[in-house]
C-alpha positions as CSV (number, residue, x, y, z in Angstrom):
1,M,54.4,-88.8,81.3
2,G,54.5,-90.9,84.5
3,L,57.3,-88.6,85.8
4,F,55.2,-85.5,84.9
5,R,52.2,-87.0,86.7
6,F,54.3,-87.7,89.8
7,L,55.8,-84.2,89.8
8,E,52.4,-82.6,89.3
9,E,50.8,-84.6,92.1
10,K,53.6,-84.5,94.7
11,F,56.1,-81.7,93.8
12,V,53.9,-78.9,92.5
13,P,51.7,-78.5,95.6
14,V,54.9,-78.2,97.7
15,A,56.5,-75.7,95.3
16,A,53.2,-73.7,95.2
17,R,53.2,-73.5,99.0
18,V,56.8,-72.3,99.1
19,G,56.0,-69.7,96.5
20,N,53.0,-68.4,98.5
21,Q,54.8,-68.5,101.9
22,R,54.0,-65.1,103.4
23,H,57.6,-64.2,104.5
24,L,59.0,-65.0,101.0
25,V,56.2,-63.0,99.4
26,A,56.8,-60.1,101.8
27,I,60.5,-60.1,100.8
28,R,59.7,-60.3,97.1
29,D,57.1,-57.5,97.3
30,G,59.5,-55.4,99.3
31,F,62.1,-55.6,96.5
32,I,59.4,-55.0,93.9
33,T,58.3,-51.9,95.7
34,I,61.8,-50.3,95.6
35,M,62.4,-51.5,92.0
36,P,61.9,-48.0,90.5
37,L,64.6,-46.7,92.9
38,T,67.1,-49.4,92.0
39,I,66.6,-48.7,88.3
40,V,67.1,-44.9,88.9
41,G,70.3,-45.8,90.9
42,S,71.5,-48.0,88.1
43,L,71.0,-45.1,85.6
44,A,73.1,-42.9,87.9
45,V,75.9,-45.5,87.7
46,L,75.5,-45.4,83.9
47,I,75.7,-41.6,83.9
48,N,78.9,-41.7,85.8
49,N,80.6,-44.7,84.2
50,L,79.4,-45.0,80.6
51,P,82.7,-46.0,78.8
52,I,82.2,-43.8,75.7
53,K,85.0,-41.2,75.4
54,F,82.9,-38.8,73.3
55,Y,80.1,-38.9,76.0
56,Q,82.6,-38.2,78.8
57,N,84.4,-35.4,76.9
58,A,81.0,-33.7,76.1
59,L,80.0,-33.7,79.7
60,D,83.4,-32.5,80.8
61,A,83.0,-29.6,78.3
62,I,79.7,-28.6,79.8
63,W,80.6,-29.2,83.5
64,K,83.7,-30.0,85.4
65,H,84.1,-33.7,85.8
66,E,83.6,-33.5,89.5
67,T,80.3,-31.7,89.0
68,W,78.5,-34.1,86.7
69,T,79.8,-37.2,88.6
70,Q,78.5,-35.6,91.8
71,F,75.1,-35.3,90.1
72,G,75.1,-39.1,89.5
73,G,76.5,-39.6,93.0
74,N,73.7,-37.7,94.6
75,I,71.1,-39.9,92.8
76,W,73.0,-43.0,93.9
77,G,73.0,-41.8,97.5
78,A,69.2,-41.3,97.4
79,T,68.7,-44.8,96.0
80,F,71.3,-47.5,96.6
81,G,72.7,-45.4,99.5
82,I,69.6,-46.0,101.6
83,I,68.5,-49.4,100.2
84,S,68.7,-51.2,103.5
85,L,66.4,-48.6,105.2
86,L,63.9,-48.8,102.4
87,L,63.8,-52.6,102.6
88,A,63.4,-52.7,106.3
89,F,60.3,-50.5,105.9
90,C,58.8,-52.1,102.8
91,V,59.3,-55.8,103.9
92,A,57.8,-55.1,107.3
93,Y,54.9,-53.2,105.6
94,H,54.0,-56.1,103.3
95,L,54.3,-58.7,106.0
96,T,52.2,-56.7,108.4
97,K,49.6,-56.3,105.6
98,S,49.5,-60.0,105.0
99,Y,48.4,-60.4,108.7
100,D,45.6,-57.8,108.2
101,K,47.3,-55.5,110.8
102,D,48.2,-51.8,110.5
103,A,50.7,-52.1,107.7
104,L,52.0,-48.5,108.0
105,S,52.7,-48.9,111.7
106,G,54.4,-52.3,111.0
107,G,56.6,-50.7,108.3
108,V,57.7,-47.8,110.6
109,I,58.4,-50.2,113.5
110,G,60.4,-52.5,111.2
111,L,62.5,-49.6,110.1
112,A,63.0,-48.3,113.7
113,S,63.9,-51.8,114.9
114,Y,66.6,-52.0,112.2
115,M,67.9,-48.6,113.1
116,T,68.6,-49.9,116.7
117,F,71.2,-52.1,115.1
118,G,72.7,-49.3,113.0
119,T,76.2,-48.0,113.5
120,F,76.4,-44.2,113.9
121,G,79.3,-42.1,113.0
122,E,79.9,-38.3,113.2
123,G,77.6,-37.6,110.3
124,G,74.9,-40.0,111.4
125,L,74.3,-43.6,110.1
126,T,77.3,-45.2,108.3
127,G,77.0,-46.0,104.6
128,L,77.3,-49.8,105.3
129,T,74.2,-49.6,107.6
130,T,72.1,-47.7,105.1
131,G,73.4,-49.1,101.8
132,T,73.6,-52.6,100.4
133,G,75.9,-53.9,103.2
134,G,72.9,-54.0,105.6
135,I,70.4,-55.8,103.4
136,F,70.6,-59.2,105.1
137,I,70.2,-57.8,108.6
138,A,67.5,-55.4,107.4
139,L,65.5,-58.4,106.1
140,I,66.0,-60.5,109.2
141,I,65.0,-57.7,111.6
142,A,62.1,-56.6,109.4
143,L,60.6,-60.1,109.5
144,L,61.2,-60.7,113.2
145,S,60.0,-57.3,114.4
146,T,56.9,-57.6,112.3
147,E,56.1,-61.1,113.7
148,L,56.5,-59.7,117.3
149,F,54.5,-56.5,116.5
150,C,51.6,-58.5,114.9
151,K,51.4,-60.9,117.9
152,L,51.4,-58.0,120.4
153,S,48.8,-56.1,118.3
154,G,46.4,-58.9,118.8
155,N,46.6,-58.6,122.6
156,P,43.6,-56.6,123.9
157,K,45.5,-55.7,127.1
158,L,48.0,-53.7,125.0
159,L,45.3,-51.8,123.1
160,I,44.9,-48.1,124.0
161,K,41.4,-47.2,123.0
162,M,40.6,-43.6,122.1
163,P,37.2,-41.8,122.3
164,N,34.9,-42.1,119.3
165,G,35.6,-38.5,118.2
166,V,39.3,-39.0,117.7
167,P,40.5,-39.1,114.0
168,P,41.2,-42.7,112.8
169,A,44.9,-41.9,112.1
170,V,45.4,-40.8,115.7
171,A,43.5,-43.8,117.0
172,K,45.7,-46.2,115.0
173,S,48.8,-44.6,116.3
174,F,47.8,-45.0,119.9
175,A,46.6,-48.6,119.2
176,A,50.1,-49.4,118.0
177,L,51.9,-47.5,120.8
178,L,52.5,-50.2,123.4
179,P,53.3,-52.9,120.8
180,A,55.8,-50.4,119.3
181,I,57.4,-49.6,122.6
182,I,57.9,-53.3,123.4
183,T,59.1,-54.3,120.0
184,I,61.6,-51.5,119.5
185,G,62.7,-51.7,123.1
186,L,63.4,-55.5,122.8
187,F,65.5,-55.0,119.7
188,A,67.4,-52.2,121.3
189,L,68.1,-54.4,124.3
190,V,69.4,-57.2,122.1
191,R,71.7,-54.7,120.3
192,T,73.0,-53.4,123.7
193,I,73.7,-57.0,124.9
194,I,75.6,-57.9,121.7
195,S,77.6,-54.7,121.6
196,A,78.5,-54.6,125.3
197,G,78.7,-58.4,126.0
198,F,80.6,-59.4,122.9
199,D,82.4,-56.2,122.2
200,I,80.9,-55.8,118.7
201,P,80.2,-52.1,118.2
202,D,79.5,-52.4,114.5
203,I,77.0,-55.3,114.2
204,V,76.1,-54.6,110.5
205,G,79.8,-54.4,109.5
206,S,80.7,-57.5,111.4
207,F,77.8,-59.4,110.0
208,Y,78.7,-58.3,106.4
209,T,82.4,-59.3,106.8
210,A,81.7,-62.6,108.5
211,I,78.6,-63.9,106.7
212,Q,77.1,-61.8,103.9
213,E,80.3,-61.3,101.9
214,P,81.5,-65.0,102.0
215,F,77.9,-66.1,101.2
216,M,77.9,-63.8,98.1
217,G,81.3,-65.4,97.2
218,L,79.8,-68.9,97.4
219,T,77.0,-67.9,95.0
220,N,79.5,-66.4,92.6
221,T,80.5,-69.8,91.2
222,W,79.6,-71.7,88.0
223,L,77.7,-74.4,90.0
224,A,75.6,-71.7,91.7
225,A,74.9,-70.1,88.4
226,L,73.8,-73.4,86.9
227,I,71.4,-74.0,89.9
228,L,70.0,-70.5,89.6
229,A,69.4,-71.1,85.9
230,F,67.8,-74.5,86.5
231,I,65.4,-73.8,89.3
232,P,63.0,-71.2,87.7
233,T,62.7,-73.0,84.4
234,F,62.2,-76.4,86.0
235,L,59.4,-75.0,88.2
236,W,57.8,-73.2,85.2
237,T,57.6,-76.5,83.3
238,L,55.3,-77.7,86.2
239,G,53.2,-74.6,86.1
240,V,54.7,-72.9,89.1
241,H,56.0,-69.3,88.7
242,G,59.7,-70.1,89.2
243,A,61.0,-66.6,88.9
244,N,58.8,-65.4,91.8
245,I,60.1,-68.2,94.0
246,I,63.8,-67.5,93.4
247,E,63.4,-63.7,93.2
248,P,63.9,-62.9,97.0
249,F,67.2,-65.0,96.9
250,M,68.4,-63.3,93.7
251,Q,67.7,-59.8,95.1
252,T,69.5,-60.4,98.4
253,I,72.8,-61.2,96.5
254,N,72.0,-58.8,93.6
255,L,72.3,-55.3,95.1
256,P,75.4,-55.9,97.2
257,A,77.1,-57.5,94.2
258,I,76.3,-54.6,91.9
259,N,77.5,-52.2,94.5
260,E,80.8,-54.0,95.0
261,N,81.3,-54.2,91.2
262,V,80.8,-50.5,90.8
263,A,83.2,-49.7,93.7
264,A,85.9,-52.0,92.2
265,I,85.6,-50.6,88.7
266,S,85.7,-47.0,90.1
267,A,88.9,-47.9,91.9
268,G,90.4,-49.3,88.6
269,K,90.1,-52.9,89.7
270,V,88.3,-56.0,88.2
271,A,84.6,-56.4,89.2
272,P,84.6,-59.3,91.7
273,Y,81.0,-60.6,91.2
274,I,79.8,-62.2,88.0
275,V,76.5,-63.7,89.2
276,N,73.9,-61.1,89.7
277,K,70.4,-60.3,88.4
278,P,71.6,-58.0,85.5
279,F,73.8,-60.9,84.4
280,F,70.8,-63.2,84.2
281,D,68.5,-60.6,82.6
282,A,71.1,-59.8,79.9
283,F,72.3,-63.2,79.0
284,I,69.9,-65.9,80.3
285,N,66.4,-64.5,80.6
286,M,66.3,-63.0,77.1
287,G,62.6,-63.1,76.1
288,G,61.8,-64.4,79.5
289,S,62.7,-67.6,81.4
290,G,64.2,-70.3,79.2
291,T,65.7,-67.7,76.7
292,T,62.4,-67.9,74.9
293,I,63.3,-65.1,72.4
294,A,65.2,-67.9,70.7
295,L,62.1,-70.2,70.7
296,I,60.1,-67.4,69.0
297,I,62.8,-67.0,66.3
298,A,63.0,-70.8,65.8
299,I,59.2,-70.9,65.4
300,F,59.3,-68.2,62.7
301,L,62.2,-70.0,60.9
302,F,61.0,-73.6,61.0
303,A,57.4,-73.9,62.3
304,R,55.4,-71.6,60.0
305,K,53.4,-74.6,58.7
306,N,52.5,-75.6,62.3
307,K,49.3,-73.6,62.8
308,Q,49.3,-73.7,66.5
309,Y,53.0,-72.8,67.0
310,N,52.9,-70.1,64.2
311,T,49.8,-68.5,65.7
312,V,51.2,-68.5,69.3
313,G,54.6,-67.3,68.0
314,K,53.1,-64.3,66.3
315,L,51.0,-63.4,69.4
316,S,54.1,-63.9,71.6
317,A,56.6,-61.9,69.5
318,A,55.7,-58.4,70.8
319,P,55.7,-59.2,74.5
320,G,58.7,-61.5,74.0
321,I,60.8,-58.6,72.9
322,F,60.2,-57.1,76.3
323,N,60.9,-60.4,78.1
324,I,57.3,-61.3,78.8
325,N,56.8,-65.0,77.9
326,E,53.5,-66.1,79.6
327,P,51.8,-66.3,76.1
328,L,54.4,-68.9,75.1
329,L,54.4,-70.8,78.4
330,F,50.7,-71.3,78.4
331,G,49.9,-71.0,74.6
332,L,52.2,-73.6,73.1
333,P,52.2,-74.8,75.9
334,I,55.6,-75.2,77.5
335,V,54.1,-76.1,80.9
336,L,53.9,-79.9,81.2
337,N,55.0,-80.3,77.6
338,P,57.1,-83.4,77.2
339,V,58.8,-82.1,74.0
340,L,59.7,-78.5,74.9
341,F,60.5,-78.8,78.5
342,V,64.0,-80.3,77.7
343,P,65.3,-77.3,75.6
344,F,63.5,-74.9,77.9
345,I,65.6,-76.1,80.8
346,L,68.7,-76.9,78.9
347,T,69.1,-73.6,77.0
348,P,69.6,-71.4,80.1
349,M,72.1,-73.8,81.6
350,V,74.2,-73.7,78.4
351,N,73.9,-70.0,78.1
352,V,74.8,-69.4,81.8
353,T,77.9,-71.5,81.3
354,I,79.1,-69.6,78.3
355,A,78.3,-66.2,79.8
356,F,79.9,-67.1,83.1
357,F,83.2,-68.2,81.6
358,A,83.2,-65.4,79.0
359,T,83.0,-62.9,81.9
360,K,85.4,-64.8,84.1
361,L,88.0,-64.9,81.3
362,G,87.6,-61.1,80.8
363,W,86.1,-61.4,77.3
364,V,83.0,-59.5,78.5
365,P,82.9,-57.0,81.4
366,A,80.9,-58.0,84.5
367,A,77.4,-56.6,84.8
368,T,77.4,-53.4,86.9
369,V,74.2,-51.7,85.8
370,A,70.6,-53.0,86.4
371,P,68.5,-51.9,83.4
372,P,64.7,-52.5,83.7
373,W,64.0,-56.3,83.2
374,T,61.8,-55.3,80.3
375,T,64.7,-53.9,78.3
376,P,64.9,-55.8,75.0
377,P,67.7,-58.4,74.6
378,I,71.0,-57.3,73.1
379,I,70.3,-53.7,74.3
380,N,70.1,-55.1,77.8
381,G,73.5,-56.8,77.3
382,F,75.1,-53.5,76.2
383,L,73.6,-51.5,79.1
384,A,74.3,-54.1,81.9
385,T,78.0,-54.4,81.0
386,Q,78.4,-50.9,79.5
387,S,80.2,-52.5,76.6
388,W,79.5,-53.5,73.0
389,R,81.0,-56.9,73.9
390,G,77.9,-57.5,76.1
391,A,75.7,-56.9,73.1
392,V,77.7,-59.3,71.0
393,L,77.6,-62.0,73.7
394,S,73.8,-61.6,73.8
395,I,73.6,-62.2,70.0
396,V,75.9,-65.2,70.2
397,L,73.8,-66.8,73.0
398,I,70.6,-66.2,71.1
399,V,72.0,-68.0,68.0
400,I,73.1,-70.9,70.2
401,A,69.7,-71.0,71.9
402,V,68.0,-71.1,68.5
403,C,70.2,-74.1,67.5
404,I,69.2,-75.9,70.8
405,Y,65.5,-75.3,70.2
406,L,65.5,-76.3,66.5
407,P,65.6,-80.1,66.8
408,F,62.7,-80.0,69.3
409,I,60.7,-77.7,67.1
410,S,61.2,-80.2,64.2
411,M,60.0,-82.9,66.5
412,A,57.0,-80.9,67.4
413,N,56.3,-80.3,63.7
414,R,56.4,-84.0,62.9
415,M,54.1,-84.8,65.8
416,A,51.7,-82.0,64.6
417,R,51.7,-83.5,61.1
418,Q,51.1,-87.0,62.4
419,N,48.2,-85.7,64.5
420,E,46.8,-83.9,61.5
421,Q,47.1,-87.0,59.4
422,K,45.4,-89.1,62.2
423,A,42.6,-86.5,62.5
424,A,42.1,-86.4,58.7
425,L,42.1,-90.2,58.5
426,A,39.6,-90.4,61.4
427,A,37.4,-87.9,59.7
428,Q,37.6,-89.8,56.4
429,N,36.7,-93.1,58.1
430,E,33.8,-91.4,59.8
431,Q,32.6,-90.0,56.5
432,Q,32.9,-93.4,54.9
433,A,30.9,-94.9,57.7
434,V,28.2,-92.4,57.3
435,V,28.0,-93.0,53.5
436,Q,27.8,-96.8,54.1
437,A,25.1,-96.3,56.7
438,E,23.1,-94.2,54.3
439,G,23.6,-96.7,51.5
440,Q,22.3,-99.5,53.7
441,K,19.2,-97.5,54.5
442,V,18.5,-97.0,50.8
443,E,18.8,-100.7,50.1
444,V,16.4,-101.5,52.9
């Protein structure tokens, strides 16, 4: 309890400040904004690559193979194919909004600033610039351009005031005109200096090859997977929303990794990236952080006589199926609970180890599709890997997780019984004291 008190007093405030840091929040909200498109893009991948022979033959019978795969490809191009452009706008929009400035202008200027770094081919922007390859640069430029724009917007000397009769939308556009010219012009100048001075015509491609791809490789290790499994659950035990804090980092490696996996499989190669968000959603975050679907099952199996656990377990079952576990976290609670925090942290680390090596050894395909995070466990494993083996691995991991939780559930049951006995004894002693007091009054 001394450790918990120390963490609560010293660590939690720092973690909370990190979680509420406006730039991280803007990145997180930017990814959340485009989440529907990433899901639609993942469904397009599923349409084109679902490894069921009957399904593919049926579609081939209706359309030519090139026709229905082109349908999925068109959807992919409208989602994953422009993901960097969408993020440049959305992140800049949310960051500008956090400064109480003109968010729409901030988003447009963030997108335009990123476009100054784009590489243009004969048909316009290259796929690497618009797709997942440009995510890192899009995020960096969106944040920097927004900071500059917001500072310039606060300068009254750069404000073009319009007459009172001018519509508000027009007045806002002119108010943002000079800050927009300076911001976009400055980024265009930086791009020109880099391209001409260092002979780097394709900045996005060079950055991707030199930094982003090696960085994704570093995160594609067992140690990185353990750390990514540990951080959110550890923060949750202290009452801090760990998933929100780590989400921006997860998403920056997630979309490029999925894209590379799909490209490799389409070319008949092995998917290179194991660690991505669908991998965690399918095998680690089943029921929510801490693989709490297993905790619900363990409660139903061995804690039915524990009134508190049984009640909370019943209330948490329905949302838990869809990977929402706040009722468990705060109802049992798991937050600041000296009994349950151990399996809550340990279970994801065990599961991520098994899932990582099962994928690395080729027993289970790598995750290439990102189903909605609310997809129920087991189904999620099948969809993410496009294989029945993914569903089987999910079942195995749930069974292992239940076994990890059981000893701690038994410990909680014993503690609950002891507390009930103490409460009953205290009530009995109190009742006896009242009877004795009344007897003494009668004697008097």
